[in-house]
C-alpha positions as CSV (number, residue, x, y, z in Angstrom):
1,M,22.5,144.6,16.1
2,T,22.3,143.7,12.2
3,A,24.9,143.1,9.5
4,S,24.6,144.9,5.9
5,P,24.1,142.5,3.5
6,S,27.1,143.9,1.6
7,C,29.4,143.3,4.9
8,C,28.4,139.8,6.4
9,S,25.8,138.2,4.3
10,K,26.1,134.2,3.7
11,S,25.8,132.7,0.5
12,G,25.6,128.7,0.1
13,S,28.9,126.9,-0.7
14,S,30.2,123.7,-1.0
15,K,33.2,122.7,1.2
16,D,34.2,120.2,-1.8
17,D,34.5,123.1,-4.2
18,P,37.3,126.1,-2.9
19,L,36.1,128.7,-5.4
20,E,32.5,128.2,-3.9
21,W,33.4,128.2,-0.3
22,F,35.3,131.7,-0.9
23,D,31.8,132.8,-2.6
24,G,30.7,132.9,0.9
25,M,34.0,133.6,2.7
26,I,32.5,136.5,5.0
27,G,29.9,134.1,6.4
28,H,32.7,131.3,7.1
29,C,34.6,134.4,8.6
30,L,31.9,135.1,10.9
31,D,31.1,132.0,12.3
32,Y,34.9,131.4,13.1
33,A,35.1,134.9,14.7
34,R,31.9,134.4,16.8
35,E,33.2,131.1,17.7
36,A,36.7,132.1,18.5
37,H,35.2,135.3,20.6
38,A,32.8,133.1,22.7
39,Q,35.7,130.9,23.9
40,G,37.4,134.3,25.0
41,V,39.9,135.0,22.1
42,P,40.1,138.8,21.3
43,I,39.2,140.3,18.1
44,V,41.7,142.6,16.7
45,G,40.5,144.9,13.7
46,I,43.1,146.0,11.5
47,M,42.6,148.8,8.7
48,C,45.6,148.4,6.5
49,E,48.0,146.4,4.9
50,Y,51.0,147.5,7.2
51,T,49.6,146.2,10.2
52,P,51.7,143.2,10.9
53,R,49.5,140.4,11.2
54,E,51.8,137.8,12.9
55,L,52.1,140.2,16.2
56,I,48.3,139.8,16.7
57,L,48.6,136.1,16.0
58,A,51.5,135.7,18.4
59,A,49.4,137.5,21.1
60,G,46.6,135.2,21.0
61,G,44.3,137.3,18.8
62,L,42.6,137.2,15.9
63,P,43.5,139.8,13.1
64,V,40.1,141.1,10.9
65,C,40.2,143.4,8.1
66,L,37.6,146.0,8.7
67,C,37.9,148.0,5.3
68,G,34.5,148.9,4.1
69,G,33.3,147.7,0.8
70,S,29.7,148.8,0.7
71,A,28.1,152.0,-1.1
72,K,25.0,151.5,1.5
73,T,27.0,152.7,4.8
74,I,28.1,155.7,2.8
75,P,25.2,158.5,3.2
76,V,25.3,157.9,7.5
77,A,29.0,158.3,7.0
78,E,28.8,161.9,5.0
79,Q,27.0,163.3,8.0
80,D,30.2,163.6,9.6
81,L,32.7,163.2,7.0
82,P,33.0,165.4,3.7
83,A,31.0,163.9,0.2
84,N,34.2,164.3,-1.5
85,L,36.4,161.6,0.3
86,C,37.3,158.3,-0.5
87,P,34.4,155.7,-0.5
88,L,36.7,153.3,1.6
89,I,36.8,155.7,3.9
90,K,33.3,156.8,4.4
91,S,32.2,152.7,3.9
92,T,34.3,151.9,6.8
93,Y,33.3,154.6,9.1
94,G,29.7,154.4,8.2
95,Y,29.6,150.5,9.5
96,H,31.0,152.2,12.7
97,V,28.1,155.0,13.0
98,M,25.6,152.3,12.3
99,D,27.2,149.6,14.8
100,S,26.5,147.2,11.6
101,N,29.7,145.2,11.3
102,P,29.8,142.4,13.8
103,F,33.5,142.0,13.3
104,L,33.9,145.5,14.4
105,E,31.4,145.2,17.2
106,M,33.6,142.3,18.4
107,A,36.7,144.0,18.4
108,S,38.9,144.4,21.7
109,L,41.0,146.7,19.6
110,I,41.4,148.2,16.2
111,V,44.9,148.9,14.8
112,A,45.3,151.9,12.6
113,E,48.1,153.4,10.6
114,T,48.9,156.9,9.5
115,T,48.6,156.4,5.7
116,C,46.4,159.4,4.0
117,D,45.3,162.5,5.6
118,G,41.8,161.0,5.1
119,K,42.0,157.8,7.3
120,K,43.7,159.6,9.9
121,K,41.3,162.1,10.6
122,M,38.5,159.3,10.2
123,F,40.5,157.3,12.8
124,E,40.4,160.4,15.5
125,L,36.5,160.2,14.9
126,M,36.2,156.6,15.7
127,G,38.6,156.5,18.2
128,E,36.1,158.6,20.3
129,R,34.2,155.5,21.4
130,R,36.7,152.6,20.2
131,P,39.6,151.3,21.6
132,M,42.2,152.4,18.7
133,H,46.0,152.4,18.4
134,I,47.9,153.9,16.0
135,L,51.2,153.0,13.9
136,E,52.8,156.1,13.2
137,L,54.3,155.1,9.6
138,P,57.2,157.1,8.3
139,Q,56.6,157.4,4.4
140,K,60.6,157.6,3.2
141,P,61.1,153.9,2.5
142,D,64.9,154.3,1.7
143,R,65.5,155.8,5.2
144,A,67.2,153.6,8.1
145,E,66.3,155.7,10.7
146,G,62.4,155.6,9.2
147,L,62.7,151.5,9.7
148,A,63.9,152.0,13.3
149,F,61.0,154.2,14.1
150,W,58.7,151.9,12.6
151,E,60.3,149.0,14.4
152,Q,59.8,151.0,17.9
153,N,56.1,151.4,16.7
154,L,55.7,147.5,16.5
155,H,57.2,147.2,19.9
156,E,54.6,149.5,21.2
157,L,51.9,147.6,19.7
158,V,53.2,144.5,21.0
159,T,53.1,146.1,24.7
160,R,49.7,147.4,23.8
161,L,48.6,143.8,23.3
162,E,50.4,142.1,26.0
163,D,48.8,144.9,28.8
164,L,45.5,144.2,26.9
165,F,45.1,140.8,26.8
166,S,47.5,139.8,29.9
167,V,49.8,137.6,27.8
168,T,53.7,137.7,26.8
169,V,54.5,137.5,23.3
170,T,57.5,135.3,22.9
171,D,60.2,135.0,20.1
172,G,58.5,131.5,19.5
173,A,55.4,132.9,19.5
174,L,56.3,135.1,16.5
175,R,58.2,132.5,14.6
176,D,54.9,130.3,14.7
177,A,53.0,133.1,13.4
178,I,55.4,133.8,10.6
179,A,55.5,130.8,9.3
180,R,51.6,130.4,9.1
181,M,51.5,134.0,7.5
182,N,54.6,133.2,5.1
183,H,52.2,129.8,4.1
184,E,49.4,132.1,3.3
185,R,51.3,134.5,1.2
186,W,52.9,131.7,-0.9
187,T,49.7,129.8,-1.4
188,R,48.5,133.2,-2.8
189,R,51.3,134.0,-4.8
190,A,51.1,130.6,-6.0
191,L,47.5,130.9,-7.5
192,A,48.3,134.5,-8.9
193,A,51.0,133.0,-10.8
194,L,48.6,130.8,-12.4
195,M,47.5,133.8,-14.2
196,S,50.7,134.1,-16.3
197,S,49.7,131.2,-18.4
198,D,48.8,131.5,-22.0
199,H,45.3,130.0,-21.1
200,P,44.7,130.6,-17.1
201,P,42.6,128.3,-15.6
202,L,40.5,130.9,-13.9
203,T,39.3,134.4,-14.1
204,G,40.9,137.8,-12.3
205,R,37.6,138.1,-10.5
206,Q,37.7,134.4,-9.3
207,L,41.6,135.0,-8.3
208,I,40.9,138.1,-6.1
209,N,38.0,136.1,-4.3
210,L,40.7,133.7,-3.2
211,K,41.4,135.7,0.3
212,T,39.8,135.9,3.4
213,I,39.4,139.1,5.9
214,I,40.8,137.0,8.9
215,S,44.5,136.1,8.6
216,G,45.7,132.8,10.0
217,F,42.3,131.5,9.7
218,P,43.0,127.5,9.5
219,E,39.7,126.5,7.5
220,A,40.6,129.3,5.0
221,Q,44.3,128.3,4.3
222,A,43.0,124.6,3.7
223,Q,40.7,126.1,0.8
224,L,43.4,128.0,-0.6
225,D,45.7,124.7,-0.7
226,A,42.5,123.0,-2.2
227,A,42.4,125.8,-4.6
228,L,46.1,125.8,-5.9
229,A,45.8,121.9,-6.2
230,A,42.9,121.9,-8.3
231,L,43.7,125.2,-10.4
232,T,47.0,123.6,-11.2
233,H,45.6,120.8,-13.0
234,R,43.0,122.5,-14.7
235,D,42.4,123.6,-18.3
236,G,42.5,127.2,-19.2
237,I,38.7,129.1,-19.2
238,Q,36.7,128.9,-22.2
239,D,37.6,132.1,-24.4
240,S,40.7,132.9,-22.6
241,G,42.9,133.3,-25.6
242,S,40.6,135.7,-27.4
243,R,40.3,138.1,-24.3
244,V,42.5,141.0,-23.8
245,R,45.0,140.2,-21.0
246,V,44.8,143.4,-18.5
247,L,47.0,144.3,-15.9
248,M,45.0,146.5,-13.0
249,T,46.8,148.7,-10.7
250,G,46.0,151.5,-7.9
251,V,43.8,151.4,-5.2
252,P,42.4,148.2,-3.1
253,M,39.2,146.6,-4.1
254,V,37.8,145.3,-0.8
255,H,35.1,142.8,-0.6
256,G,32.0,144.5,-2.0
257,A,33.7,146.9,-4.2
258,E,35.1,145.0,-7.0
259,W,32.4,146.2,-9.8
260,V,35.1,147.7,-12.1
261,L,37.1,144.7,-12.2
262,D,33.9,143.1,-13.1
263,L,33.1,145.4,-16.1
264,V,36.7,145.0,-17.4
265,E,36.1,141.3,-17.5
266,E,32.3,141.7,-18.7
267,R,33.6,143.7,-21.7
268,G,36.2,141.0,-22.8
269,G,39.4,141.8,-20.7
270,L,41.0,138.9,-18.7
271,V,42.8,140.5,-15.1
272,V,45.8,138.9,-15.1
273,A,47.5,140.9,-12.5
274,T,46.2,142.9,-9.9
275,E,48.9,145.3,-8.2
276,N,47.0,146.9,-5.2
277,C,46.9,145.6,-1.9
278,T,44.0,143.1,-2.6
279,G,45.9,141.6,-5.3
280,V,49.9,140.4,-5.3
281,K,51.1,143.6,-3.7
282,P,51.1,142.7,0.0
283,L,52.3,139.1,-1.0
284,L,55.5,139.3,-2.8
285,E,57.9,139.5,0.0
286,D,57.7,137.2,3.2
287,V,59.3,137.7,6.3
288,D,62.7,136.3,6.9
289,D,61.7,133.1,9.4
290,G,65.4,132.6,9.8
291,A,66.3,136.3,11.0
292,A,67.8,136.6,14.4
293,D,65.4,139.2,15.6
294,P,61.9,138.3,14.3
295,M,60.6,141.5,15.3
296,R,63.2,143.4,13.1
297,A,62.1,140.9,10.1
298,L,58.6,142.1,10.7
299,A,59.4,145.6,10.6
300,E,61.6,145.4,7.2
301,K,58.7,143.1,5.5
302,Y,55.6,145.4,6.1
303,Y,57.8,148.8,6.2
304,H,58.6,147.8,2.1
305,V,54.7,147.4,1.1
306,P,55.2,150.0,-1.8
307,C,52.0,152.2,-1.2
308,S,51.5,155.4,-2.9
309,V,51.4,157.3,0.5
310,M,55.4,156.5,0.3
311,M,57.8,159.1,-1.0
312,A,59.2,158.5,-3.2
313,N,57.3,155.3,-4.2
314,E,60.3,153.8,-6.9
315,A,59.1,150.3,-5.3
316,R,56.0,150.4,-7.0
317,L,57.3,151.2,-10.4
318,D,59.7,148.1,-10.1
319,M,56.7,146.2,-9.1
320,L,55.2,146.8,-12.1
321,R,58.1,146.4,-14.1
322,E,58.4,142.7,-12.5
323,L,54.5,142.1,-13.5
324,V,54.5,142.9,-17.0
325,R,57.4,140.9,-17.3
326,T,55.8,137.7,-15.8
327,Y,52.3,138.3,-16.9
328,R,52.4,140.0,-20.1
329,P,49.5,142.2,-20.2
330,Q,48.3,144.1,-23.4
331,C,47.1,146.8,-21.4
332,V,47.2,148.6,-18.0
333,I,43.9,149.8,-16.1
334,E,44.6,152.4,-13.2
335,L,41.7,152.2,-10.6
336,A,41.5,155.5,-8.3
337,W,38.5,155.7,-5.9
338,Q,37.2,159.3,-5.7
339,A,39.9,161.6,-3.7
340,C,42.2,159.3,-3.3
341,L,45.1,161.9,-3.7
342,T,47.9,160.0,-3.5
343,Y,47.0,157.3,-6.2
344,S,45.7,159.8,-8.2
345,I,48.8,162.0,-8.3
346,E,51.2,159.0,-8.8
347,A,48.8,158.2,-11.7
348,N,50.6,160.2,-13.9
349,R,54.1,158.2,-13.3
350,V,52.4,155.1,-13.8
351,K,51.2,156.3,-17.1
352,R,54.3,157.3,-18.4
353,L,56.0,154.1,-17.2
354,V,53.4,152.1,-19.2
355,E,53.3,154.0,-22.3
356,E,56.7,155.1,-22.7
357,E,59.1,152.1,-21.5
358,F,56.4,149.2,-21.8
359,G,54.9,150.9,-25.2
360,L,51.3,149.4,-24.0
361,P,47.7,151.3,-23.7
362,Y,46.8,152.6,-20.7
363,L,43.5,153.9,-19.4
364,Y,42.7,155.6,-15.7
365,I,39.4,155.4,-14.3
366,E,38.5,157.6,-11.1
367,T,35.1,156.6,-9.7
368,D,33.7,155.8,-6.1
369,Y,31.5,152.7,-5.0
370,S,28.2,153.6,-6.8
371,T,27.9,152.0,-10.2
372,S,26.2,155.4,-11.8
373,D,28.9,155.9,-14.4
374,A,29.3,151.8,-15.2
375,A,28.0,152.8,-18.9
376,R,30.5,155.7,-19.2
377,V,33.6,153.2,-17.8
378,G,32.5,150.6,-20.1
379,V,32.8,152.7,-23.1
380,R,36.1,154.0,-22.3
381,V,37.3,150.6,-21.4
382,E,35.9,148.9,-24.7
383,A,38.2,152.0,-26.6
384,L,40.9,150.9,-24.7
385,Y,40.7,147.4,-25.9
386,E,40.1,148.5,-29.2
387,S,43.1,150.3,-29.1
388,V,45.1,147.2,-28.1
389,M,43.6,145.2,-31.2
390,Q,44.9,147.9,-33.7
391,Q,48.1,147.7,-32.0
392,T,48.1,144.0,-32.2
393,R,47.0,144.1,-36.0
394,G,49.4,147.2,-36.8
């Protein structure tokens, strides 16, 4: 069994420099997961931000994100899946077909959610030969009965974890896990807040690197803490004042699939805020650690993730309003992966919000994991920046 380079390659990194440590994050996570697995700790794969990591941690498991970010695994996936499907879905499924993701191969269980139709049907295929637990996600976030149904789903997941791992998930274990995840979210929020400065101490690309695919990983948390301490006192990056401040929104840019963000900054932008599931979207709300019922508190936090699968997704628009106030972008770039219908359609509302309420230039980019259209996208980004400059001069 071998891992594809984009999944599990290990770059050289120094424990003395948190930014370098996160450059080799996948390798560090793989070492940690293999050691834990050898000691009998169950590995649980997760597919989306809706799965409460706290439940897996409280059951003694290791929650690992399995979302694929490699274009190399897509061709084999297209033997079973449509070519005009979201590349994140195809990449994830390709790792499954190739048995090339060691995290997936170690997983005792995969927890997946009924978000978009493409993922749901892919999970059916993957579940034919891998242990799968499906969380049924209601999609009207303002309905009390939807929240109650979601909480019931979380209780069913706890029962599955308890039966599978022969453990009992106690309130005490849940509260400990909530504290760990709240700390992780707080630290990443604080790192993101550094970008609100007129002269941020890091780029958007460096910021998006400061995450880990394993939740509750102690060494990763120590590196996040060290990064925050170091960057809080660091001078702004060179030429930060001359770059165009950009807010990126839309689909997640999972590890290995950050090429559009790279291009946005290479062409003269500075991504000061990233509103997606690999950015601040899952970080802005903590779990109420003082709640009488921790399961209810977990249900409320995770049910409020403002994904485009929700109807109607007013919370995402409110989040964008807050991000614009805090980070003062000069333009907004929305990224949608090919065939991501919910984000592609919701882009209409985002465009109107950005142009009519914020008065900012807006650019919609639809692409996939291939960089074949990078030149075309680059020209469009440069044209956007020119419109920002014209607006500034005017």
